[in-house]
N, C-alpha and C positions, 0 to 999 in steps of 0.2 A: 184456143190456138188461132181459130179463124178471126176472132176479134183482134188478137195481137197483130196478125198479118195485115189486117185492114188499117190498124193504127200506123204501122210502119209505112204502108203505101201512102197514106194521107200525109205523113210527115215528109216523105220524099217529094211529094207534089208541092207542098208548101215551100220547102227550101229550094227546090229546083226552078221555081218560076218567079224569081224576084224581079220586080219592076220598080225603077226609080221614078218617083212622082215629083215633078218640079212644081212646087207651089209658088205662084206669083203673088207676093204679098204687097199690099199697098204701102207706099212710103209717103209720109207727110212732108211738106216743105220744111226745110231747116228753119229753126227759130233761135234767136239770140238767147244766150244764157249769161247772166250777170252774177258773178261771185264776188261780192263787195263786202267783206267782213273786216272792218277796221277794229281790231281787238287790241286792248291796252292792258298789259299785266300790271296790277297794282304794285307801286313802288319802283317800276321801271320807266325808262324814257318814252317808249312807244313811238319813236320818231320814224322808224321804217315801216311802211305799210304797203300792201299790195292788193290790187284789184285784177281779177282775171275775167276775160271775155272769151266766149267760145260759142259753138253752135250745138244744137241737139243732134243726135246721131241715130241711125237705124238701130232698132232693138237687137237684131240678130247679127250685126256686124262685129268683127273683131278689130276693126280699124279704130285708131284714136279719134276723138272728136276734133273737128276742124276749129282752129283758133281764129279769133276776130282781131285783126290788126288794122292800124290806120285810124283808130278812133281818137277823139280828143276827150280826155277824162279829167274832170276838175271836181274838187271837194271844197266848198266854202263854209266857213264857220260863222256863227252869229257874231258880227263885228266886221272887221275889214280883211280877215285872213282868207286867202284863196290858195289852195295847194294843187299843183299840177302833178298828175301821175303820168310819168313818161313811158311811152310805148317801148317795150323791150323786144318787139318783133316776134314774140312767141305766145301772144295772148295775155302776157303779164304787163301790167301798168304799175310802175313803182314810184313811190314818193319817199324821200329819205330825210325830209325836214318837217314832217308832220308834228304838230303840237297838240296832243289830246288834252282836253280839260273837262272835268265834271260839270254838269248842268249847262252844257253848251249844245246848241242845235247845229247840225251839220247837213248840208245839202249836196247831193251828188248830181252831177250833170255829165251825161255822155252824149256827144255828138258823133253819129256814125251813119254813113251812107245816106246823108240828107235827113236823118231823123234825130230828134232830141229826146232822150230818156232822162227822167228826173226822179229823185226820191229824197226824203228827209228823215232824219232820225236824231235822237237826243242821247248824249252820253250821260250815264247815271253811275253814281259811285256804288261799288259793290262792297259787302262786308269782307273783312280780311279773315281767311281761314287759318286755323292752327290745329294742332292735334287735339286740342280740347274740344273741337267741334265734332269729333268723331267718337262714337261709342261702338264697341265690338260686342257681338252676341254670338252664341253657339247654337241657337235654336231657330235659325232662319230656314227659309225654303218651304216647299209644299209639305215635306215630311218632317220638318222641324229638326233636321239633322245636319245642317251646314252653317258655316260662318256667315254672318250678315253684318254689314257696316251701316250704321245710322248716322247720317249727316244732319246736324242741327245748326242753324244760323239765324241771327236776328233780322227782322224785317225793318223797313224804314217807316218813319212817321208820315211821309208824304203820301202814303197809300198807293204808290205806284210800284208794286212789288211783283215783278215778273222776272223769271230766271230761266237759265238753261244750265243743266248740270251734265258734264261729261265724265264718265267713269272708265278708266282704261288700265289694263295690266297685261303683262306677258303671260302667255299660256302656250306651252309646247312650241317655244321659239317664235310664236306669232303674237303680235299685239292685238288684243281684243278690246273693243270699246263699245260703249252705248251712250246715247244722248237722251236726256229726259228734259221735257219742258214742264216747268212747275210755276205755281203762283200761290198766293196766300188765301185762296178762296175758302179752304177748309181749315185754315190755321188762324185762330183769333187771339192767341196769347202773345203776340209780338214776336213770334219766331216761326220758322218753317222747319219741319223734320221729314226726312225721306230715308228709307232703308233700301239697301242694294245687296243682292246675293250674286255670287259669281256665276251660278247656273243660268241666270238671265242674261249673261253677257258672253260667255264662251267656255265656262268650266268653273267648278267650285273653287272658292278662295282657299288657299292652303297657307299654313304657317310659313312666314318668310316672304310671301308674295309682296311685291311693291305695287300698291294700288294708287294711281294718280287720279285725284279728284279735282276737277276744274269747275268753278262757279262763275257764270257770266250773268251780269244784270242787264236785261234787255227791255225793249219796249213791249207793250201789250200786243201791238200788231205783229211784231216779230215772233213773240212767244206763240201766238195763234198759228202763224205760218209754220213754225217748227213742229207744233203739235200735229198739224195735218200731215206734214212730211213724215213724221214718225209713224203715224197711223197707217199711211200708205205703205210703209216699209215692212209692216207686220203681216203675217198671214191672216186668213179670214177668222180663224179661231181666236187669235190674239186680239183682233180688232173687235170681236164680239158682234160680227155681222154675218149675214148669210154667205154660204160658200159660193165661190166663183163670182163674187161681186167685184166689178172693175174699180180700181182706185180712181179718184177724181183728179183733174188737173188742179194743182195748187198755185194760185196766183200770189206773187210776192208783193213788195211795196215799191217796185220800180215801175214807172208808168210812162206810156206814150200818150200824152194828153189828147192829141187829135183823134185817136181811135184806141180806146182801152182794149179792144180785141187783139191789138198788136203788142200788148204788153209783153216784155220778155219773161223768160223763166228766171228764177233766182231772186235774190233780195239784197238789200243794203242794211247794214247794221253798224253802229258804233257802240262798242261795249267794253267796259272795264271788267277785268276778270281777276280772280284770286285762285291760286293753285297750291295744292299740298300733296306730297307723296307720303302715304301711310304704309307702314310695315305691318302686315298681318301677324298677330301674336298667337 
């Protein structure tokens, strides 16, 4: 009984003496973020493209990121074409007469507040996906008890086989998705195969689910960039590294040539993609 009364007294002292501690957290200077993904769906015109410029934000804030307006944004293709991306006043820069072409080099130029940021990438043709590229199994997952979808597609003979795969589907009225960066490093038979289970995305695949699979063909540099971003988004156990290890800053391919330390966040890509919606059986 005496021990119980002592516990009640201790509890009262703990709950009755609350003190709010105001932590003063360091805030770094805002940095430019470039979201310049010019994606062209195979078989579609691809004429309307958008680039978004914004700033980094404090980690604990609930406020939206500040947008960057007033920049001059151009994309030039190998040849004589130069496309102007018009400032929309909200961080978006839009071009409606873009003409994507396979095997062409594209150069991004951003002039903003007295600085010029540049990047280059090459458009590569992606294999076209059909339902024949997907195999469904029922022995997927850690316990071999869930539906798995296996995507198989041919690689190109040019040896430049770097891809990004996005898998998305609706679960409990929310769209769940996950991105994978892949290459043919461990595939030597002229094709790449990867398997996906719903439990790694947001919940097990069920019969009747519509699973959208999008395959982008990207450059090696961009694939490595995405690989690092994906690794940083996983927890320590998923990364296979010691607990509480801080993620590293990921540098993209947009550069400020006079001082690489001032390179912005984000990256530039020009990518053709193929998309299929698969109904789980």
